[in-house]
N, C-alpha and C positions, 0 to 999 in steps of 0.2 A: 748752625742749620744747613749752610750751602756744603760744608765739607761732608756731613751726613748725606745730603741728597747726592750728591757726586759718587758716594762711597756705595750708596743703595742702585742708584743707576746703573755704575759700571759691573755690579753684580749680574743686574738684567739683561745687559750688555752679552755678559759672558754665560749666561742663561740660553740666552737667543741663538747662540754661535754652537756648531756642531764641527770641530776641526776633524772629527774622521771621517766624515762623510763626503765630502767633494771628492772626486776623483781630478786629480792635476794631469792635464792634458798640457801640449805643447803650447798652444796659443795662450792658455788660462797663465801658464808659468812665466812664458817671456814678457805678458803683459803685466803680472804682478811685479816682475824683476824691474821691469822700465819704468813703472810706475812708483817704486819705492826707490831707485837710485837716479833715476834724471831729477825729479821733483827735488829729494833731497840737495844735489848739488846745487839746483836751483834757487833754492830758498837761501841755502850759504852765500851762494853768489850774490843775489839780490840785496842780502843785508851787509856784506861787505864792499861791495862795489857801489852801491848808492849811498851808503852811510857813511864809509869809512870809518868804523869804531876808534881808529886810532886818536884820529884830529876830532872826532865828536866826542871824545872821553865815552864812549858807550860799552857794556861788557860784551867782551867777544864771543861769549856763550850765546846772546841772542840769536845767533844765526842757526844755532842748532834746534833751536825751539820754532823757529821759522821753517827749517828744513822738516821735522817733524811734522807740523800742521800742515803742509802742503802735502806729504807724503799720504798721511792719513785717509781710506774712505770709510765713512760712516755705515758700516752693515746694514743698522736697521734703516735709516732712511732709504738706501741703496734697495733693499728686499721691498720697501714700500711702492717707490717709483715703479720698479720692473712689474709691481702687480697691478698698478694702475693704469701702466702701457700694454699690459698683458703680454710680458717679455720672460717671463718666468720660464716657459715650456720652449723657450727657442733656443737656440745655440747660443745667439747673443747674451741671454739671460743668464743661461747657465755659467759662461766664461767669466761674466762680471761678479756674481756672486762666489764662484771660487778665488779670481784673483782677489778679491775684495779682502776674503778670509785671510789670506796669504799676506797682503799688504798690511793689513790691521796687524796682525800677530808680529811680523817683521817692525811694524812702527814702535809697537810697544815695549818688544825687546830694547831696541835702540832707546827709547824714551826712560826705561828702567836704568840702564846704563848713564843715560844722561842726568837722571836725577842723582844718583848713586856719585856722582863725580862732583855736583855744584852744589850739593846741599850744604856743603862747610864742616861736615864729619870726616873721618877717614875715609877715604874713598877704597882703599884695599878691604876694609872691614866691611863696609856697604856692600860691597861688591859680592864678596864670598858668602855672607849671610843672604843675600837676595838668590844667588844661584843654589844653596843649599835650600833653601825655601821652597823653590822649583822643582828641583829633583824629590824632595819628600814629598811635597804635596801632589804630586801627578804620578809618582810610580809608589809611594807607599801608600799616603792617606785616599786616593782616590779609588784604587782597587777594594779597598776596606769599605768606602762609603758606597760603590756600588752594589757591593754584597749585602749591605745593610738594607742598603734600600730594596732592593730584590728581595730579602727575607721577609722585611715587613709589608711589602705589598702581596706578598704570595699567604701569609699567614691573615691578611685582612682582605682576603680576596672576594670572601661572600658579605663583606660590610655594606651595610645601606648607605653609609657616609661615603663611600668608595675607600679606596685600599690607603689612603691617606688622610689625615685629618687636620685643624687647626694647630694642633700640638705639635705634630711633624713641622708644619711650616714655621712655627715659633722656634722650634729647634735649629731648624735650618737658617734662621735669620739670626740665630745668636749666632752660631758657627761663622755667619758672614761678618758679624763684628768684630768675632774672634781672630777671624784671617786679618782684619784690618789694623788691628790692634799689634798684630804679629810684625806684619810690613812694617809699621811706623816702628817699630822698636829695631827692625833691621837698619832703617835709615830712608826708606823711600814711602810714599804716599799710601795712605788706607787703600784707596780705590784698588790698587795693584793687587793686593789681596783679596777684594770682594770679586774682582774680576776672574781671578784665576779660581776663585771657589765656584763661580758660577758656572765657566770652563768643565770643571770635575764633575758637576751633577749630571745624569746621565738625561735624556730627552725621555717626556713619556708622562703619566699622568701628575707626579709631584711637580716637576717643573709646570704644567698649566695650571695647576693649583695655584702655585707660589705666584704665577704673573697673575693670574685673576684675583688674588688678594691683595696684592701691593702695588701693582704697575699703574692705577689710577691715583694712588696714594702718593707715591713718589714723584711722578709725572706733576700731580697737579698740586700737591702740597711742598714737598721737600724740594724740589728742582727750582721754583720760580724765586726764591732767595738766591740762588747763586745765578740766575740770568741778571737779577736785579744788581748784583754785584758786579757782573761785566758790563753791564750798561753804565755804572757810576764810574767804571775804570776808561770806558772809552769817552775818550775828548774830540769829537768832530773837529774843533776849531784849532786843535793843535796839530791838524794833519799835515799842514804847510808851513808850520813854523820852522823857520830858520833854513828851509830848503826850498826850493823851486816848486811850484806847482805842478809842472810839467815831470819832475822826478816822481811826485807822489802818483801820477797816474801812469807812469811807466812801470812804477813798482806793482801796483795793482792789476796792472793789464798782463803783465808778465807771469805774475802769480796766479792769476785767474788761467792763463792759458798752457802754461808749463807741462802740466800733466795731460792734458789733453794732446798736446803736440808731440808729446813721447809716446805717449800710447798709439797714437795714429800712425806715426813712422814704424813702431814696432808691427802693425797689423799690414802695413804697405808690404814690409820687407818678408811677411809670411804669407803675401799673396791673397790675404784677405780682402773682398770689397771696399773700397773706399768709404761709401758712406755706413759700413759697418764699423769699419775702423774709427770713423769720426762719432759714430754714436757711441761706440765702446769708451772713447775717451771721454766724452762729455758723463757716461754716467760713471767713471771712475773719478771724476770729480767732485763726486756727491760729497760733498762734507756736512759736518751736525756737530752735534754735542761734543764729541769726540775731540775735534779739532780746537774748540774754546776752551774745553778743559786743558787742554795742552798748553795752549796761549797763557791761560789762568796760572798755570804752574810756572811758567817764565816769569810771569809777572811777581809770583809771590817769592822767588828767588832773586827776585831784581836783577835776571838776566834781561829783560824787557822792561824799556822805561815806557811811559805813559804814551809817548808818539809810536814808538815802535809796535807796542800793543795794538793803539788805535788803528794802525796801517793794515797790520794782518786780519783784526777783527773784520774790517769793512771789506776786506777783499773775500775773507771766508763766507759774511754774508752775502756777498756778489754770487760766489759760487754756487750757494746753496739753493738762493733763490731762481737761478738761471737754468739749474739742470731741466726741470721739466719743460721750460717754452724752447730750448735749444734742441733736447730731445724730441719735441713735436715737429721740430723743422728740420731737423738731419736723418732721423730712422724712417725712413720707408723700406719693407721688406725687399728684399732681392727678388723674388718671385710675389709677382701680383696674383691677386685672388682670381684675376681672370685667368691665368693659366690652368687653374684648375675648373672652371667653369663647366667644362666637358670632360672632367675626369669621372664617366660613370660606366657601370657594367654592360651599358649596350655597345659601346665604344671599342673596349678592349676585347682581344680575341679569348674563347673558352681556355685555350692553351698558354695563356700569358699570365704572369705573377700578378697576384691579387694581393693589395693592401689595404687593410681593412682596421677600423679603430672601434674597438667595443667598448661601450660605455657599461660601469657596474657600479651600480647606486649601492647594493647591499649582496649579500651570500646567496639570497633567494632568486637572484637573477642569473647565478652562474649555469644551471643545469641548461637550461634551455637555449642562452647562448653558446656554450661549449658546444651541445649536440649541433646546432646547426653549423658553427664553424667545422665541425668534422664532418658533416655532410657537403661539406661546399668543394670538395673534389680537390683536394691538396696532393698533388703529385711531382714529380722531379720538373716536369716540364710547366708546369702550373702551380709554382709554389704559391704559400698564400704567407704574408708577414702579416701577422696581427699586432696590435698596440692596444693592449689592456689597460683603461684607465679607471682606477677607482675614483670616483668622484665624492668627495667629502666636503662638507660644508666649512666654511673657513671661521675659525672662533678666537684669532686672536695675535696668535704667535707669528713674527715677521717673517721668521726662517723657515717656517712650517708650511710653505705654500706648495712645494713642489718636492717629490721624493721619484728618483729613479731606482728600482728595486734591484740590486745585486743579487744574483741567484744563489752566492756564496754565503750570504748572511741574511739575519732577517732583520727586515727594516719595521720600525714603528710607525704607526701613521702619525704623524705631524704632531707629535705630541698629544694627541686625543688618545692616550692609552688607556684607556678605562679597559678591565679585562675583556668586557664583551666584544669592545669595538676592535681590540688588538686579535682577537680571536677570530674574529671575522675578516680583518685584513689578511690575517695567515691564512685563512681558508679560501681565500680568493686570489692571493699568490700563488697557494699548493696547486689549486685547481688549473690554473694557465701554464703552470711549469708543465704539470701530469700530461697538458694536452700535447705540449711541444715534446716530451720524453716519451710517448705512444707512438709519434711518427719517428721512426729510427734513421729514416733518410734524409732528416732536416727537410721534409716538405713542407713544414708550419714551424715559422721562427715566431717567438712571442717576445716583446717587451713591455716588460711591466712598469708602470709608475701610477702614483696617486696624485689626482689633482685636488688640490685643497683650497676652495676659493668661496666667494659668496653666491648663492644661488641666483641671483640678479643678474649675476656677470659670467657665469661658470661655463656659458656656451661659447663665449669668447675665448677661454681657454681652451675647449675643446676645437674649436675652429682654426686658431692658430698653428694649435699642434697638428692639425690635419693638413694644414697649408706646408707645413716646415717638412711632414714626412710624404706628401704626395698621395694622399690616401683616395682610394677609390670610391670606399662607401663606410658611412658610421653606422653601426647597430647600436640601438639602443633598446632596452627593455620599456614597455607600456607601464605608465604608472599606477594603474588599477592590478587587483589580482583577482582572478574570480574563485568564488568557494565552491564547495562540492556540488551545489546546484547549479553553477554556471554563472552566479549572478557578481557583479563587481564589488569588491569589499577593499579594505586599505588604500581609499584613494590618498593620494599624496600631491597635493597642488604646488607644492615646490619642485617635484620632480618633472609634473607637466609642464611647470613654466619653462624649463631646462629643454624639456622635448618641442614647446612651440617656438622657441627661440631659434633651435637648431634648425628646424623647417622652413624657419623664414629667411635663414642667415646663411646656413651650410653651402658652401661652393661644390659640394660632390653629393653623392648619391645618400639616402637616408634611408634606414629599414626598422621599423619598429616591430618589435617581436612581442606579441600577446601569447606569452607560454602557458600551455596546459599540459605540462609533463612531456614535452617534445625530447624523445629520446633516439639517437642516431644508431642505425644500422652497424656503423663501425665500431661503435662503443660494445656492443652485445656480441660482436663478432670476436673481440679480443679477449672475453670470458667464455664464449661457446665457440670453440673452434670447429662443431661438429656440423655446425650449420650457420648462415646467415639470415639474421634478422630482416624481413623487408619493410623498409619505410614508403610509404605511399605517399605521394605529393600529387596535389592537384592546383594547377594556376589556372587563376582564371582572367580571361583577357576580355579586356571592354576596349579600350580605345586611348591612343594620346602616348605620351613619352613615359608617362609612370606604368602604364600596362607593358610598356617596351622594356622597361628597367626592369619591372617583375619577372618579364618572361626570359631576359638575359641573367638575372640570378637561379632559376630555376632549370635553365638549360645547362648552367655550369653543374649544379647539383645532380643533374641527371646523369651525368658521367660518373658519381661516385658508385661503388658497389653496393648492391642492395638496396639502392632507391630507384623507384619506380615512378614514373611521371606522367601525368593527364595534364594535355592542355585544353581547356576547355575555353574556345573562344565564343562570345555572343556578340550575333550580327543583329542589328536593329530591322524588322520587318520594313518593306516600301512605304506602308500608310503612316509605321512611326517616324520613319525617317522625313517621309512631305509634311508631316505636322508640325515637326521639329521646328523644320525649315522656315515654313511658314510664319511659326509663333516666333522663333527667333528674328526673323525679318522685321516683324511689326514693333516687338518690344525693343530693337536695337534704333529703329527710326523713329521713335518718341524722342531719344536722349542724344542720338549720334547723327552726325552729317553721314552721306552716301558712301564717302573715303573709308570710314570707320565699320560701315557697314561692310563695305567690299573688302576691308582688311580683315575682318572678324572672319568671312565666308573663305576668303583663300588660304587662312591658316586653319582653318577646319579641314577644308580639302587637302592641303598638305599634310596634316597628321594623319589622315585616313590613309595616302598614298603611303607614308611612311609605316604606318602600320602592316600595310599589304606586303609592302617590300620584306620587311622584317620576317614575320610570319611566313612567307614563303622561302625565306632564305632558311628559317628555322627547320620548315619540313624539308627541304629538299637536301640538309646536310644530314638530319636524322633519320631517313627515310628508312632506313635498314637496320635501326636500331630497334629491339624488340621490348625494352623497356621504356619505350617512349609511345606513348598514345596521342592523339590528335583528334577532336572534337570540334565541330561546330554545329551551333544552335541559333535559330532565328527568334527573336523572342520581341516583344511589344512594350514590354515596361520592366522595371525592376522587381515588382512583385511577382512577374513570372519567373524570372531568374532564381527568386527564393525557392519560389515552389519546386523548380526543377532541381536544385541543391537538395533541397529536403527530401525528395521521392529519390533521386539517383544517384547521388553524389554526397554521401553525408557520412562514409566510412572511411574515410582518408586521416593522416597523422599528420598533414600540416597544409593549409590551404595557403596560396601567395598569391597578392593582388595589388594592383597598383592603389596610390590613395587617389590620383585624380583630381588633384588640386589643379583650378582653373581651368576645368571643361565642364562643358554643361554637354547631357548626353540624353538622348531618349532612354538609353538603357536605364537610365539609376532614377526614372519617373517612378513614383509610389514609395521611393526610400527617405524621402525629406524628412519623413517624421524620425527618422534614426539618425537625429543631429545633436546628441549630448557629447561625443568624443569627434570632434572637427579632425583631429589630428590621424585618426585612422580612415577618414574618408566613409563616405554612404555605405558602400558595400563592404568595407574592412569593420565597421563598425557593426553591422548587420551579423558577419560571420562570427564577431565574436561575441555577440549578444547571448543571453540564456535563452531567450525564444526561438533560436536557429537549431536548437536541441543539438549540438554538437560538441564532443570534448577535445576535437581537433585543435591545434594550434593556429595561429594565424600570422604572418608576415606582411606586413604593411610597407612596400618601397615607394620611393618618391626618388624622382629624377631631377639633378639640380638643373633649376632654370637656365636656358640658355641667353647670353647677352644679346639684345637687339641687334647689333653688327653681325653677329656670329652667326645668328639665325637666318637672317638674308641670305647670306653666303650659302649656308645649307641648302636654303631654297634652291639657288641656281646652281649649284655644284655639289650638292649632297647625294644621297643614297636616292634613286629612284627605282621606278618598274623597269625603264627601258636600259637603265645601267646593270640593273641586276640580271637581266633578260642577257645582254652582252657579257656578264661576267661569266655565267654558266651555259651559256648556248640554249638554254631553254626556259620558259617560266613554269614555275612550280604551280600548276593550277591545281583547281580542288582535288582531283581523282590522284593527285601525288601522295594522297594521305595513305599512312601505312597502316591504320586500322579501320577506322569509321569515319563516316561523314552522317549526322544527323540531323537533317533540317526541319524544324519544326513550324508547320504553317499556321 
């Protein structure tokens, strides 16, 4: 039973690995070599120096099993640890996974050679038979198997049960046992044949179905007898028999740290940050079932006695149990999230590079997001780098959590390769690749990846990737879709959960797109060269950082060909302002002390000054731009805003508005009834509702909330009206408007 469990488990390990996917960089290759060579010599050195097998009459070959056990890295355990710590999308996680694949393959090659030379049979026969088996399996059987799987999948594409059924799974398991029998006949353990066959099966729906069918059975039923056997073979009492206790401690400590030190030194040599090098060493020290299997094979062949077996088992258990706590202590990202807290559109120049992370749940989100990116004014001076992330729910395979798409080949989406899902993934990849190809001067660069994670923690992956790539804005589609009558349909609460978490935690700006058929003028221009289709955009400015962020994006879009922008600023009437101030003071006075009331009033005044400064700068810099119109209207409530929008501003293609989180304004009075979608804000939800009677898309922007220390600094030294006047020599008063001023009293 234990041997059957090992065989099936190694098949699953091979099934999880994809040795053709990782791209080998200099750091990953160096770490893999160091993590293989130095621990191997360390293991043999510990065995021979500490135990002296000549005097103790222990088998000399035991040192080789120690070496392999210290060399191997448990790929499944490593992938799960990286997923738990949200490191899969970082350079550290990619380097660790790639190095682990190379290290494991090298370790298994050494183990095969070792088993073929110490199993008591003819070494030459065993080695030649094993090499022939590997060559025939990989270069002959694997292509045939891939063609058969592809043909069966194509034949059953429209089947209700999926492209592969239980009969196909049973056939695969039969071949697993056949490969085990063949490798046993060659003179090595059956687990190697099962592992080899697992590597041969291409990732996709078949692999996922196999994992779903047998993983719980193998781990829960077949593997416990193996662990029971390992526990019976381990004798803690015999650890210090015949040797000093200090020798035992020294062996375990050196075995624990040899791989960490080797990886750390290589990272220092490659000029990696010391903390990252230490974290990578801890990750590469991840052990698991694979190392225990190696030690059990040494015990079966009597290369290890009870004491040497127990020593290394204790060391392996300590390594595995200490990875997560040590990683928690050692890993702190080189870039703090605080460095990103003011990475927003308001603070970058219009002609500066824009880095955008575009989140896509399904192919239905493509049209609006790509049209929005096309209108974002990508030029040589203001290029745009788009990180397109396809968000997919995690369904079980450890190695299927991160896919960076290679433009030269088609990638399957994380093993969830049902025909519909694969077609959707290919459509997403194709759409973003077309976005980049249509900009021949490389003004838009696209990097594609698929993020596979549980919905509850998916926002962490997005945030970590945004931190790693210094993203300025995250664009995400609204979780509801409007029908032909403008009513919301197809609500996805899991997508809403991701959006809510991003709004609460993202360190950069967030844009939520309510798509109602947004089409960019640049897209139509490429197919209709005789004319440029006009795209009319209106930006509604109320107050606060979110409105300034919305204006910053609209300002960038206004520079694109075929885009006409109207900025409509609503200013509260004096009576409404006085009423709001009086009411606000009374409310705050009930629950807060005077200092908090004063602080809130001071913050509000500061935001109003920043609003005026940014509006003045915008008007001054765009005063000669015929495609931009600025309008001011005085209103007393949110109802008046909606009335004005319905009567005079209902024929636009796109509305851009700030979310207005954390702001209380008299301008939104009367809109409190619209509170079904708080992620859009009061005004954004109103514009997107069916009652507004408009078919235009809506973009809701939220600026990242500043840290308290930084916000205080901005009060004292940030932009203000006097600074703007000194910078430009004049204040952009109301009459600098290029088109129209319309005050409603």
